[in-house]
N, C-alpha and C positions, 0 to 999 in steps of 0.2 A: 426561433427568436420568439414565435408570438405566444408559443408555451409560455417562455421565460419572461413577457412582459403581464402574461394573464396571471401567472402565481405573484408576478411582485407586486400587482394589483391587490388581488386577493388581502396580500399580506401587510399593505399599505393600510389599506380598509380594515381590517382586521385591529391594527396598531390605532386606529383613528379611533375605532369604538372606547377605549376604556375600558378600566377594568371596575365593575358594579360597586356599591361601598358594601361593607364588611357587615352583617347584621350588628348590634348594637350588642352587646359584652363580648363579642370574640375581635380579635386583633386582624388587625390585616394583616393579610399574608405579605411576605416580604419580596419586594421586588425582584426581580431576573438578574444577575449576574450583570455587568456591563463588559464587552470584552478586556476592560484595563483591570477588572478586577479578578478576570479567570487565569488561576495560576497553572496553563498548562499549554502545551507545545503551540504553536502558531500551525491552522492548518494553511494548506498551500493556497496558491494564487488561485482567482475563481477563475484565469482569463492569463494572457500576456498584458506584461507592463505597458504604462505608457509614455512615449518619450518626453523628457522637460529639459528642453534647454536650457544652459548654464545662461544667468542672468547679471546684465553688463551695467546695472543702474548703480551711481557711484556711491549715494546712501545705503546699499545691501555690504558692501568693502567694512566701513567702517562698522555697522551691524554683526557683521562676522568674526568680528572681535570680540564681541562681548563674551568673556567665560564666565561669568555667575550672578544673578541676578534676582534681587529678593522685593518683589513689589507691595510696597502699603499702601494702600485702596483707603484706607481711613482717613489717610494723610494725604492723598494725591500728588504722592511720592514714590520714589525708588532709591534703589540701592544699588548698583552694580561696578562691573570691575571687568575693562580689556585686558587682553594680554597685551604685555606691552615692555614692561621688564624685564630686570634679569629673572628669567624662569628660575636658578637656585637662590634668587634674591629679594624679594619682597618684588614677584613677577605679577601681584593684583594691582592693576593702576586703579585706583577705587576712586567715584563718582556719588555725588547724592543730587538727584534729580528732584524737582518740584514740578507740578501742570500747571502752567501759566494760562493756560484755555487755547482755544482752537485754532488762532490767529496765533498767539506767538510758540505755541507748544512746551515745552520742557524746558525751565530754567534749570542749567548743570551747576554744580559745585565742586572744584576737584578736596577730594576726605584724607588722600595719601595714599603710600604705595604698601602694601602687605603683603603677609605671605598665603594668611587665609584670612578669614571675616567671618562673622557669623553677627546678623541682628538681633541681638538678645530684649530690646523694650525699645518700645515707639508709641507715643503720645504727643497731641496737639503741641505742636513745638520743639519735640526733641524725638531724638533717636540713638541708642547707644549701641553701639559694635564692640562684638572682643573679635579683637584683633591679634594675631602674630607677625610682629616685624622681626625679623633677623637683623643683625647687627654685626659688620665684620669686622675682627678689632684689627690691629696692626701688623701680626702674626699669622692671620689669615685664616683663624679660625673664627669658628661663625656664633656669635650670644644670642640664642634665643631668648624676645621677649615678649611675654604675652600682656596686652592691656586692655584698655578700656578704652575708647574713642565716644565722645559725647559730640553730636551734633544737635547745636540748638538754631531755630531760625521761628524769624515772626512768621506767625502763621492768622493777623488778626486782618492782614488787609485782603482788599479784593486779587490782587499778583504779587507772586511769591517774592520775596527781597530782594536786594541786588547782593547781598553777602548773608554770607551764617556764619555761625560762630563753631568753630572745631577745638576741641578740647580735650588733653588724655589723662590718665588713672591710671593707677595699679592695679 
């Protein structure tokens, strides 16, 4: 155990030193790959796992229902879906959220139920989603309906608006 602490201390000390600047005219060496950029089989765990008990916080039940999330940090916004609709027909109950500050948290607005969606454009006061929304006909067949959802909102005040505008186009 003492040897492991010594090795860890040396590794951390060396990591803190940093890399010297490359001489002018020569490019700096590329950084070593991170664990997420290496495409190889994972190594065996270094030791036994740590027991993590199930959490019973009520807010986590709602968070666990989130099935898709697109963060829009330049807008202090996000688009997210929760599972809850008919999984065969528009099962993604989709919302738009604007951050109102630490005291209030997020203002959340419903924007529709879709079979799938992705953000294709975002700018101050505007977010556009490409969606597929299926419609069941009287004979039981399902018609695929791809279109765009345009979310417009006033972003000029200190707090998010009480309402947003949601429109669609083909």
